N, C-alpha and C positions, 0 to 999 in steps of 0.2 A: 259477735252474735252468730249463733248457729243457723245456717240456712235450712229451710224446710222444703222438701220435695214438692214441686209446684202442683197445685190442684189442676192446672191445665194439662198435666201429664198423667193424671190419675184416670186413665182411659184404657186400662188393661183388659184383655179378653178374659183372663183368669188371674187369680193370685192365690198364694199359699203362705199363710202365716202359721208357723209351727215352732214348738219348743224342741230344740235339739239338746242332747246331752249324753251322759254316759251312765250306764247301769251295769253292775257286775253281779255275778252269781255267787251266792255263799256256798255253793255245792249242793249236790243232790242228797236228799234225806233218805232214810231207810225205806220210806213209803214210795219213793220214786219221784218226789216233788223237789223242785229247785226254787230257792228264794232269791229275789233280786233286790239289790240295794243301790240307790243312786249315790254316785260319788261326784256329781257335778254341781252341787249346791242348788239344784232346782232347774238347771238347764238355762239356755239362752235362746233368744228369738231369732228365727230366720224368716226371711220374706223373699218370695220369688214372684215377680210380676211378669206375666207372659203376654206377648203380643200387645204392647202398649201402642195404641193408635197415634200416629203422627200426622193425622189429617187435620189436626187443629180443632178448635172449638169455634162455633159461629160467634161472631162478635169480635174475635181477635183481629180479623181483617175481612175485607170485602169478598175476596175470591178464594176458591179452594186452593189455588196455587200459593197464594200469600199465606193462607193458614198452614199449609204444609211446610212452607219455608220457615215461618215463625216457630212452629212446634219443633221442627228438626233442629233449628239453631238453639232453642231452649234446651233440648235434650243434650246437645253438645256442650252448652255452657254448664249445665248441672254436672255432666261427666267430668269436666275440668275442675269444678269446685270439689268434687269427691276425691280428686287427686289420687286415683288408683287405690282408694281405700284408706289413705292416710288421714283424710279429713272427714270427721263424722257429719252426718246430716240427719235431720228429723224426718222420719218417714210416716205419713198418716196411713192408717188402716182403712181401706175403702170399704166400709162395713155398714153402710146406711140401713140396709134391710134388717139388720139384727140389733139396731140401737133401740133402747127402751124409750122411744118418744112418748111424751105424755099423751094420754087418751084425750081426744078432742082438740089437740093442739098440733097443727101440722108442723112438719120438720122445718126448722128455721123460720117459724111464723113471726118471730120477733123482727126478722129482716136484718139487713146490714145496718150497723150503727154509723151515722154520718159524722162529718166534722161539725163544729159548733155552728157554722153557717148553713147547715143542711146539705152541703155538697158531699159527693162521694169522691173516691180517688179517680184518676184519669181513665182507669180501665172499667169503671162503672160499678166497682164493689166498695164496700165500706169496711169499718172495723168489725172484727169477728166477735160475736156474743153467743155463748152457749145457751141452749134451750133447757137442757136437763140440769137440775140443781141437786147434787148429792155431795155430801162432805163427810169427812171423818168425824165421828162423835167423840172419840177419845184418841189419845196418842197411841202409837204402835211402834215397837222396836224394829231395828234392822233385822231382816230375815223372818219377820212375822209372816204367817200365812192366813191370818184372820184379822178382821177389822170390824169394829162397830161403826155404823154409818147412820147419818140423819138424811132422810129423803124429803126434800122440800117440793120437788117437782120432777116426776118421772112416771113411766108406766111400771107395772109389776115386774120385778126382777125374777127370772126363772132359773138362772145359772147358765153359763156359757157366754154371757155378755163380756165384752172387752172394755177396759177402762184404762186411763193413764193418770199418772201423777207426775207433776213437774217438780222433781226433787231439787233442792238447793245446790247440791254438788253433782249428782249424777244426771241431772237434766230430765227430759221426758223419758219415762219408762212405762212399759206396757204390761198389763196384768189381765188374766182371764178368770172369771168367777167359776168356782166349783159348786158351792152350795150357798143357799140363802135361807136364813132363819129369821122370820119376821117377829119382832117383839110387839109392834103396833103398826098402824098404817104409815107411820113416818120414821120408824126405827127398825133396824135390822142388823144382823151379824152376817157377814159374808166370809167365806173361805175362798182362797184363790191361789193360783200359781202364776209365775214363779214367786218365791219369797221376796219380800220387800227389799229393794236394792238400797234403801236408805230409810232411817227412822222418819216417821211423820208425826206432826203435831195434831192436836184436836183442831177441827175446823179447816183442815187441809182440803181443798176442792178435789173431787174425783171427776176427771174429764171423760164423759161417756159420748158426747156428741161427735167428737173427732178424735178417737183414740190414736195415739202416735207413739213412736219410740225412737230413741237416738240409735242410729245404725251406721254402719260403714259398708262399703262394697265388699262382698265376700271374697273376690279375687280382683287383681288389677284390671282384668279384662271383662269384669262383670257388667259393664255398661257399654260394651262395644256396639257399634252401629254399622250396619250394611245398608247402603242407599241404592235403590233402583231409580235412576233419574226419570223424571216426567211421569211418575206414578205415585200413588199413596203408599207410604211405608209404615212399618211397625218395628218395634224393638223390645227387647226383654232385659231384665235386670235382676240380680240376686244381691240381697243385703244380709248381713248378720248384725246382731246387737253389738254396739260398741262397748268396750270394757268400762 
């Protein structure tokens, strides 16, 4: 089972999710213009999280010192799981402000889903349940950049929104919408980048609530940690999309 970067560490001061790739020039025309052609298959995702607070979250422990300790140990543990970039990890995009939450329905209004006896896990959270309900209306091939979708519950899509698909082989992959063409209140065609990493079937769910992507450390030292004892600390990390 692939580990997900913990929500307790999604406390970065800033983040940068960008598509990196290669484009080459076809040469300059007689009119002085140069055309560019992509040779990277649509690019790959990079993610930089800067100044992730290791002060911990209230509720993890009773005191600031304990929260700092727990968050720092959690960072160290995740770093070892990543194994210098050898082992991939699922990284959520901390993008709540730009998610198309349904009008009149607060984010995560459904709440955490409990066990059958009504209890939550020991840390006070339950099973995850998405709020937004959007799915593929028809199958799409590998490397497709458009998709027909059915919208059961979501706010209006504008373009620029991020979503993920959990592919059967490639795992979680991230996409970003270019254009939206509405056919009705519940049907639309979207175009997006990068191209589909894997073919999808009709009724495949699109994850808008918590977009995420299978990543690895960009470099073996990308999760290095410098600690100043007896004070609150922060750390940064760089990821690239896993093959």
